[in-house]
C-alpha positions as CSV (number, residue, x, y, z in Angstrom):
1,X,44.8,50.1,100.0
2,X,47.5,51.2,97.3
3,X,50.4,48.7,96.8
4,X,53.7,48.1,98.6
5,X,55.3,50.8,95.7
6,X,52.6,52.7,96.4
7,X,53.6,52.8,99.9
8,X,57.1,54.0,99.4
9,X,55.9,56.6,97.0
10,X,53.6,58.2,99.4
11,X,56.0,57.8,102.2
12,X,58.7,59.9,99.7
13,X,56.5,62.8,98.7
14,X,55.6,62.5,102.8
15,X,59.5,62.0,104.0
16,X,61.8,63.7,101.0
17,X,64.9,61.9,102.5
18,X,63.4,58.6,102.5
19,X,66.2,56.7,100.4
20,X,64.4,53.0,98.0
21,X,67.1,49.7,98.2
22,X,66.1,46.6,96.5
23,X,66.9,42.7,96.8
24,X,66.1,40.4,94.8
25,X,62.2,42.1,93.2
26,X,61.9,43.5,97.1
27,X,62.1,46.8,97.9
28,X,62.7,48.3,101.0
29,X,63.1,52.2,102.9
30,X,66.1,53.5,104.7
31,X,64.7,56.5,106.6
32,X,66.6,59.6,108.5
33,X,67.2,58.7,111.8
34,X,65.4,61.9,112.8
35,X,62.4,61.1,110.5
36,X,62.3,58.0,111.9
37,X,59.6,57.7,114.5
38,X,57.3,59.8,112.7
39,X,57.6,58.3,109.4
40,X,56.9,54.6,111.4
41,X,53.3,55.9,112.7
42,X,51.9,57.8,109.2
43,X,52.9,54.1,108.0
44,X,50.5,53.3,110.9
45,X,48.7,55.5,111.0
46,X,47.7,56.3,107.4
47,X,48.8,53.2,105.3
48,X,47.2,50.2,108.0
49,X,50.9,48.5,109.2
50,X,49.5,47.5,112.2
51,X,51.8,44.8,113.0
52,X,55.2,44.9,114.3
53,X,56.8,42.2,113.1
54,X,59.8,42.7,114.6
55,X,62.6,44.5,115.0
56,X,66.6,44.1,114.7
57,X,69.5,45.3,114.1
58,X,72.9,44.1,111.6
59,X,76.2,44.3,112.1
60,X,78.2,46.3,109.1
61,X,81.9,46.2,110.8
62,X,83.5,45.1,108.0
63,X,81.0,44.8,105.6
64,X,82.8,45.6,102.8
65,X,81.3,49.3,100.7
66,X,79.2,49.3,103.8
67,X,79.3,53.5,105.4
68,X,77.5,53.1,108.3
69,X,78.2,51.0,111.8
70,X,74.7,49.6,111.6
71,X,71.2,48.8,110.2
72,X,68.4,49.2,113.0
73,X,65.5,46.9,111.1
74,X,62.6,47.5,111.3
75,X,59.7,44.9,109.9
76,X,56.4,45.7,109.7
77,X,52.9,43.8,107.7
78,X,49.4,45.1,107.0
79,X,47.1,42.8,107.8
80,X,43.8,43.4,105.9
81,X,45.9,44.2,102.8
82,X,48.9,41.3,103.4
83,X,51.9,43.8,102.5
84,X,55.0,43.9,104.5
85,X,57.4,46.5,104.8
86,X,61.2,46.4,105.3
87,X,62.4,49.8,106.9
88,X,65.8,50.5,107.8
89,X,67.9,53.4,109.4
90,X,71.6,54.2,109.9
91,X,73.4,54.6,113.4
92,X,77.2,55.5,114.1
93,X,78.6,55.4,116.9
94,X,79.0,57.6,119.5
95,X,74.9,58.1,119.1
96,X,73.2,55.0,118.6
97,X,70.4,56.8,120.1
98,X,66.2,56.3,118.4
99,X,63.2,56.8,119.6
100,X,61.1,54.4,120.7
101,X,58.6,52.7,119.0
102,X,56.8,51.5,122.4
103,X,53.9,54.2,122.0
104,X,52.8,52.6,118.6
105,X,53.5,48.8,118.9
106,X,53.6,48.0,122.6
107,X,54.8,44.4,121.2
108,X,57.8,46.6,120.2
109,X,58.9,46.1,124.5
110,X,60.9,42.8,124.7
111,X,61.9,43.4,121.0
112,X,64.1,46.9,121.5
113,X,65.2,45.5,124.8
114,X,66.3,42.6,123.1
115,X,68.2,44.9,120.8
116,X,69.6,47.0,123.6
117,X,71.4,44.2,125.3
118,X,73.1,42.3,122.1
119,X,74.3,45.6,119.6
120,X,73.5,48.9,122.3
121,X,71.7,51.0,120.4
122,X,69.7,52.8,123.3
123,X,65.7,53.3,122.3
124,X,64.9,56.8,124.3
125,X,61.7,56.9,125.7
126,X,61.9,53.1,126.2
127,X,59.6,52.2,129.5
128,X,61.4,49.6,130.7
129,X,65.0,49.6,129.3
130,X,66.7,46.4,131.1
131,X,68.4,43.2,129.3
132,X,66.3,40.4,128.8
133,X,68.5,38.5,128.3
134,X,72.3,39.0,129.9
135,X,72.6,39.3,133.8
136,X,72.4,43.2,134.7
137,X,76.1,42.9,135.4
138,X,77.3,41.9,131.9
139,X,78.9,45.5,130.9
140,X,79.2,44.3,126.6
141,X,76.8,43.9,123.9
142,X,77.5,40.5,122.4
143,X,75.8,40.6,119.1
144,X,78.7,43.5,117.9
145,X,81.2,41.7,115.5
146,X,84.0,43.7,117.5
147,X,83.3,41.1,120.4
148,X,85.7,38.0,120.8
149,X,84.3,35.1,120.1
150,X,85.7,33.9,123.1
151,X,84.0,36.6,125.3
152,X,86.3,39.0,127.2
153,X,86.3,36.5,130.6
154,X,83.0,38.6,132.1
155,X,81.0,35.3,133.1
156,X,83.8,34.2,135.6
157,X,82.5,37.8,137.4
158,X,79.5,36.2,137.3
159,X,77.7,34.8,140.7
160,X,77.2,30.8,140.4
161,X,73.4,29.9,140.3
162,X,72.5,26.4,141.9
163,X,69.4,24.6,142.2
164,X,68.1,24.9,145.4
165,X,68.8,21.1,147.9
166,X,65.3,19.7,148.0
């Protein structure tokens, strides 16, 4: 099997718009939103990245030099070859929708729900995209940087949960 650098080179040949960034000696790829699902499927099926470790998001609001609002991050591992790869796709409002990767990795189910809940990134085709951490009545996405630290008073609108008396 190829190294991470060879994998990235082959990925760039298959998806020419793929960009590569490096931080502390680790290479990461940045995909166009249109290529995301096909590239992740290619990485799983052809390059052996069989484990989706995490799906997360970064809000770059007011980040010096940032040109995009959100960075959706996929952490992949090829278990057999002990290779790790970080894949990012950059998103901007109002279009915060990407295809769900649950058809590729069923474990993406809860990971995508968490990103939806906290950041408001919608995963098209997700089998059950609903809140997993916040109450369904909650209308905001609290890990966005424009969400106030003290909230907007939503807690006072939720029903009080009480322990059943025994």
